[in-house]
N, C-alpha and C positions, 0 to 999 in steps of 0.2 A: 623687290627689294634692293635698294641699292647697293653694288658691289663696287668696292675701291680696294686699288692694289698699288703695289708700289712698282716701279719702269725706272728703267736706265736712261736718265735723261743728260740731253744734249745741251752744254754748257761750252760757254765760251773758256777758252783755256787762259789762266792768269798769269802763269809766264810769258804769254805774248801780247794779252791786251790788259794792261797795266792797270788801265782807269776805264771802269764799267761803263761809268756816266758817257764816255764818248760816240759808243757803241752799240747804247737803246735808246727806246722809242716809248709813249705813250700807245694806245689801242691806235690800228689805223684809223676809225673812223672820227676820229677827234684830232687829227693831225691835216692843217691847211697848206696849200702848194707851198706858201710860203717856209712854213715850218720842214717840211719834205726836202725841200732844197736847205734848209739850212744842214740837217741832218744828212744830207748828202756828203755835205762841205766836211760836217764834223771828225769823219772817220770811213777810209776804205772799204772797213767789215763792217759800216753800221747797219746794224736791222732793216734800217728803213731800204734796202737792195731786195731784202724777202718779203717782208713783208707786204710792202705798199711801195713798188717801184715805181718810176717813170715811163710813161706812155709818150713816144717818137712818133710823128706822119710816116715812117717807112717802116713800122709793123710790120708783122708779118704772121699767119700763123701758125710758122716756123720760130719766129724771132720776135718773141713780147714780154712782156712785161713777166708774165708766169715763168714762159721758159729761160729768161734770164734770172729770175730769183731763184731757180731749180739748178742751175748751175754756178749760181754763186754757194749754193747750200753746199752743191757738193765739192767746189773745189777747197772753200773754207774747212771741209770736213778733215779732206786727203790733205790739206797744209795744216793739220794739228790745230788752228785757229779755232772750235769747235770739236770738242772732244766729250765722248760718250764715258759716262759712269760706267765704271770696270763693272758694278754690282747693282741690282735693282734696291731703290731708295724712296723716298718721303721728301717732300722738302718742306720746313718752316719757314714762311716769309712773313716777316713782320714789314709794315709802314707808319712811319713815326710822322705828326704832322702837328701845327700847332692850328687852331680855327677859333676865333673868337677870345682869346687871350690864354685860351686853355690848349694841355697837350694832350697828344690822343697818341695810342699805339694799338694799327690795325690788326689782331696776328689771324692765320689761316695758315694751312697748310695742302701744297699740291701735289696731286695724285692723279693715277690713271680712275675714272669713273667709268661703269659698262653703260653705254648707250641703253637708251628707254622709249621707245614711244610716250610722246607729253598723255595720247589718253589711256592708255595702261599700266602705266609704272608709277614708279616713285620719286619722279622728276618734273618739276610744275615749271611751267614759263609766267610771265606776267605781263609780257607787252608784246602789238602784235610787231609782224617781222614784215617786211616786202620783198619783193622777187631779185630787183637790181643786186642788192648787196649780196644774197645767197648765191648768186650766179657768179658774184665774181671773186668770191670765199670758195664757193664748188674746185673753179678752175686754177687757184692758188692751190689748195689742197692736192689737188689732181697731179697736179705740177711736180710739187716739191716732195710729198708723199710724208706731211709733218704737220704738225700742230705747232707753228708758230708762236700764238700766244693761246693762254690759257682760259678759260669759262669762268667766270667768277659765281660763284655757289653758293648759298645760305641754305644753316641747316638748324634744325631747332634746338636747343639746350639747356630745356629749362634747372634742369640740375648742376649746369657748367663743368660738366665733367670731362667733357673734350677741352673747352676753352681751358681747365686746369690744366688738364696732361699737358697740352702743348705748350704751356708755361715750365711744366716742370722736365719738359726735356730740353729746353734749350740753356746749357748754364756755361757752354763753353762761346767761345768767340766762333762769331759767324764769317761762312768763307767770303760769304757777299756784305758789304758795307757801303752804299756811296751814296750821294743827295742827288737826285735826280734836277730837272728842269725848274720844275716847280717848289723845290725844298721841301723834298718829302725825300726821307732818310730812309733807304730798302737795304734791308736786312734778308740773309737766307744762309741756314740752315741744314746741311744735307744731314739725314738720318739715313743711317743703311743698316743696323743692329736687328733684325728678325724681328726678336724681340720686344722690342718697341714700338716696330712696325705694327707685328698682330695685334697687339693691347691699342693701337690708334683704330685697326679697322672693328676691334672686338667694342668700343664705344661707340662707336658710327651704325654698328647693325640695328637696325629697324627706323633709320632714322631719314627722311627725307631730303631734299635738296631743292631749293628754288631758286630759279638763275636771276642771277641778279644784272648782271651783262653778258651779250656773249649768244643773244639769243638765236639771230643768222646765222654764227658759226654752229652752234649746238645744231640746229635743223641740217644745213649742210654738210655736219657729220654723220648726222642719219643718213642720206641719198649717201653718201661716201660708201657706208657700211654694207650698204642694199646693193651697190655696185660689183662692189667687192667679193661679195656674196653668189654674185650671180658670174663672175668671172674666173671664180674658181666650182662651178658649178652645180651651186645653191645646194652643198653640202650643210648640213646642219653641224658642223662643225665651229668653234669657235677663231676667230680669226685677231690680228692686231687691230683691224678697224672699227672693232666691237666696242674698243672701248677711246675717251675722249678726254684729255689734258684740263682737270681744273683746281682753281683756287679754290679752296670750300673755309667759310667762316662761320662762327656760330653768332646766333642770332642777336645772341647776348650779348656780344661781344662791343664793349666801349667804345672800341673806335670804329663801329660803324659808323660811318655818317652818309646822310641820305639828305641833296640838295636839290631844286627845281630847275626844270630846264623851262626859262623862259621862250614866249615866241614871238616873231617879228613878223610882220604881214609885207606882202607887195602886192604888186600887178593886180591890184582891187578895181574892177572898172566903177568907173564915177564915184569914186571914195569921197563920203563924204563923213568928218568926223561928227560934227552935229546929230547929222541925219540917222549912223550909226548909235549915235547914243538916245535917241528916239525912239530907234528900235528896242534899242535896249531894256528900255523903262516897262516893256511890257514883263521884262522878265527878273529884270533889279532893281533894287535901290540904289541909288546914283551919289555920292560922297565929292563933290569937288573939291580938290586940295592942290591947294601952291605948294610947289616946291620951294619954300623959301630955310632949309635946315639941308638940302642937298637929298640925291635918293637917297641915301645911308636912313634917314627920317622916314623918309616913304614904307622903308621895309620894314623900319620899326614897327610904324602903325598897323601896316600889314599883316605882318608876324603874331601882332598881339590882338587885332581884333577879336571878338570872338562867336564871330558870326560863322555857321559850319560852312559856310562852302562862299567865298570870295576873292575876287583879283584885283589888278592896277593895271588900267588904258593907258596909255600915252600914245597919243597921237600927233605930238608935235605942233600943239597949240599954245609954246610959249612955257608956259613954267607950270601948266595946270593938269593936273592928273586926275584919274575918275578912278574912285574905288566904290568896284560893284560887287555888289549884297547881294544875292538870291532873295527874293521878297517873300517868295512859298513855295516850300519843300514841295505843296501837292502839284504842282502843275510839273513835274521831272515825271512823275507819272505818265503822264498823255507824250509829254517830248520821248522818253527814252520805252514807250510801250514795244515798239519795231525796232529799236535800234540802238544794240548794246546796251542793254537794261541795267548790268552789272556798275557803266558808268555814271551812273547818277549818283553815286558815292564820292567820285572823284572830282576835284575842282576841275582836272586836265580834260575831265571825261565831259564836266557840264561846258567847260568855255569849247571841246572842239565842237560838240552834236548841238549848242545851244548861238555860240559866238558865230565859229568858225562855218561853221556849214549854214546853219538856217539864215544868218544875218547876212555874213559874206560873202553865203556861194561854195566856198571851199570845199570838195569834198574828199573823205581821207582816202583814193588811189593814192596811188604809187605819186602819180602826175601830176593831179591835185596838191599832193604835199610838199612837193620835190620843187614846184614851180612857183610855190606859191606862200611857203615858209620856210622858216630857218628857225632853228633849234641853239638857241647861247643860252651859255649854262650863268652869264657873269650879267648882273641887271643894268651897269650903267655901259656896256656895249650896247646893248637893248635899245635904249634910251639914246644913245651916240646915231646909231642905223636910221634912226626915222630921223632925227635932225640934221644928216646927212644929207637925207633929201631920199638914201636910199631903201626904204620901207615905210610904208604908209601907217603903220600902227607898231605899240608892242606891247603884249602881257603879262603881264608881271604874276608869276606864283609863288603859292607857298609849298613847302616841300610834302612829299608823298608821304605816308608813314609806312613806316615796318608794318605795321599789322595790317593796312592797305592792301601791300604785295601780299602776302600771307595770304589774306582774306581771297582775293581776286584770283590769287594760284590753284587754293584749296580746289575755285568754285571750278576750273578749267576755262576762266576764264581769260581776256588780256586786255589791260590797258592802251592806254593811245599811244602813239610811238611818244619815244624819248619822255614820257611819265618820270621816270627817276634818272638822278644824275647822281651814281654811288662816290663818294670823294676818302679818298684819292683812285685816281684811276689805274691798275695792274699796269706795272711795266712790261713791257714786249723784248723778251730779248733772256731775262733770267734763265729761264729752262725753255726744251726746245722736247717734244717728242718726235720721235721719228718713226713713222708708222713700218716699220720692216717687216 
């Protein structure tokens, strides 16, 4: 059973930090080197120094990005730049944004959630993880002894009881209210009243949690938990490391938006677009499209297509795009007989197993993915990367559905990496959980 509790969050002191937008960042894994440099310049107390510090050639085991993050954290706490809550609280977190001419509010709450193994508990993953990011996040957690950012989780809320309750307890002015780099308005309410907190915990009883973003950090937290129990002699008692900070959002929340992650590929030996398309005809019906109406017209056609499985390939052949529609679902049984059979229901899974692996020879291990594939959330950028010559082809996808996320997770299966892009991304630095 999922266990939720309030905590004494560590937050920027508004008496010292007047502009929250100057010190907070997106998640570490979507920050480019150029953006990292910009966040460093934004403010001397920017979260980038904690969550994604710079590496230097002279770094050693005793002086590196992780040890410096810990030193910054301790210095900022001592200086009062970061201030811990006087009493345990939960935090209501809003992100307001516009998309497609519509206005959305995605509302959730931030609390500590007791860690559970994926195979035995009520917390479910939906994406593959890779060793590299987990090793990085573990070193940072070991050094800082903190959750610097929240894991993003979803919960079923068929009667909207949780969502309605969150709206009923945010009638006052938020303690944080700022617009981030992407134009999203971020608001935070601090809920300290025990009666209010207890009611939310009661509403959440019996609900499962599905991880949307933060799979690597969740698995890292499980490892850290085990390490701390060993350090404490393996005694069967609760430790602060048994919990991790999460933002929990109802699956019914109207502001819950899922975008696709597109793929661009490079370093494919003897790559020839016409030869690739010829090979793809075994699996796909191919419709060639001339991009006379711009990439937006291509996206409209893709998103309105009635085929159960389709995506677009662009290989730098002028304005020619190829719409690939799976031509026979029966072929999936053979392709996926011994290789992630659950992927046969996913456009991203079909792309990875048939196109990337079988046709282009890209394996799904960490080295293969890192060396040959880049994940891009913007289709215009994906096309531009191919046109620049840096990449050989782009594959443009439709969004994964929330029902697919839930189905895969409940089956204790995982999707290919970067199958979902939950928008907007949570902001790092709104609340920190110091694991005392």
